[in-house]
C-alpha positions in Angstrom: 0.0 0.0 0.0 1.3 3.5 -0.9 2.2 5.9 1.8 0.2 9.2 1.8 2.0 12.2 0.6 1.5 13.9 4.0 3.9 11.4 5.5 6.7 12.7 3.3 5.8 16.3 4.1 5.8 15.5 7.8 9.3 14.0 7.4 10.5 17.0 5.5 9.0 19.3 8.2 10.6 17.5 11.1 14.0 17.3 9.3 13.9 21.1 8.5 12.8 21.9 12.0 15.5 19.9 13.7 18.1 21.2 11.2 17.1 24.8 12.0 17.4 24.1 15.7 20.9 22.5 15.3 22.1 25.3 13.0 21.0 27.9 15.5 22.8 26.1 18.3 25.9 25.7 16.2 25.9 29.4 15.4 26.3 30.2 19.1 25.4 33.4 20.9 22.6 34.1 23.4 20.0 35.1 20.8 20.7 32.0 18.7 20.3 29.7 21.7 17.1 31.5 22.7 15.8 31.1 19.1 16.6 27.4 19.2 14.9 27.0 22.6 11.7 28.6 21.2 11.6 25.9 18.6 11.5 23.0 21.2 7.9 23.3 22.5 6.2 22.4 19.2 8.3 19.2 18.8 5.9 16.9 20.6 2.9 18.1 18.5 5.0 17.9 15.3 6.0 14.3 16.1 2.4 13.3 16.8 1.2 15.0 13.5 -1.2 17.5 15.2 -2.5 19.9 12.6 -3.0 22.7 15.0 0.7 22.5 16.0 1.8 22.6 12.4 -0.4 25.7 11.8 0.9 27.8 14.7 4.5 26.6 14.2 4.3 27.9 10.6 3.3 31.2 12.0 6.3 31.2 14.3 8.6 30.4 11.4 7.6 33.4 9.4 9.3 35.5 12.1 12.5 33.4 11.9 12.6 33.7 8.1 12.0 37.5 8.3 14.7 37.9 11.0 17.4 36.0 9.1 16.6 37.8 5.8 16.9 41.2 7.6 20.1 40.0 9.2 21.5 38.9 5.8 20.6 42.2 4.2 21.8 44.3 7.1 25.3 42.8 7.7 28.2 42.3 5.4 30.1 39.8 7.5 27.4 37.2 8.3 25.4 37.6 5.1 25.6 34.1 3.7 25.1 32.2 7.0 22.0 34.4 7.7 20.6 33.7 4.2 21.3 30.0 4.7 19.3 30.1 8.0 16.5 32.0 6.3 16.4 29.3 3.6 16.2 26.5 6.1 13.4 28.4 8.0 11.6 28.9 4.7 11.9 25.2 3.8 10.5 24.4 7.3 7.6 26.8 6.7 6.8 25.4 3.3 6.9 21.8 4.5 4.7 22.6 7.5 2.1 24.3 5.3 2.3 21.5 2.8 1.7 18.9 5.5 -1.5 20.6 6.7 -2.8 20.9 3.1 -2.1 17.4 2.2 -3.4 15.9 5.5 -6.7 17.8 5.1 -7.0 16.6 1.5 -6.3 13.0 2.4 -8.8 13.0 5.4 -11.9 10.9 4.8 -15.0 12.8 3.9 -17.8 12.2 6.5 -20.9 10.8 4.9 -24.2 12.8 5.5 -27.2 11.1 6.9 
C-alpha cells in the first residue's frame, strides 16, 4: 500500500525543524540559543502530527525567516550564513504548510445522513 504524501511532508518538516534548531545552536550566541529553545515546545505536537501545532509553528517560522533575511541584508560579515538560516526556515515553513494541506486533502470525507 502506498504511503500518503502527507507522511513525506511530515518527514521534511521534522527534518527542517531539527536542522534549524541545530544550526542555531551551532551558530552560538545568546539570541541564537534562545531562538533554538523557542523551537523546542512544538516538537511533541509535530511528532504526533497534530495539525494545530503545524499551523501555529508555521506562523512562528515566518518571524524566523524575516529575522534572518533582515540580518542577511543588514550585515556584510554574516550575510551568507544568515541567508542560509533563512532558507532553512523557509523550507521548514513550506513543509509545515504542505503537510497541513495534504493531510486535510487526504482526510476521509464524512458521509451525510
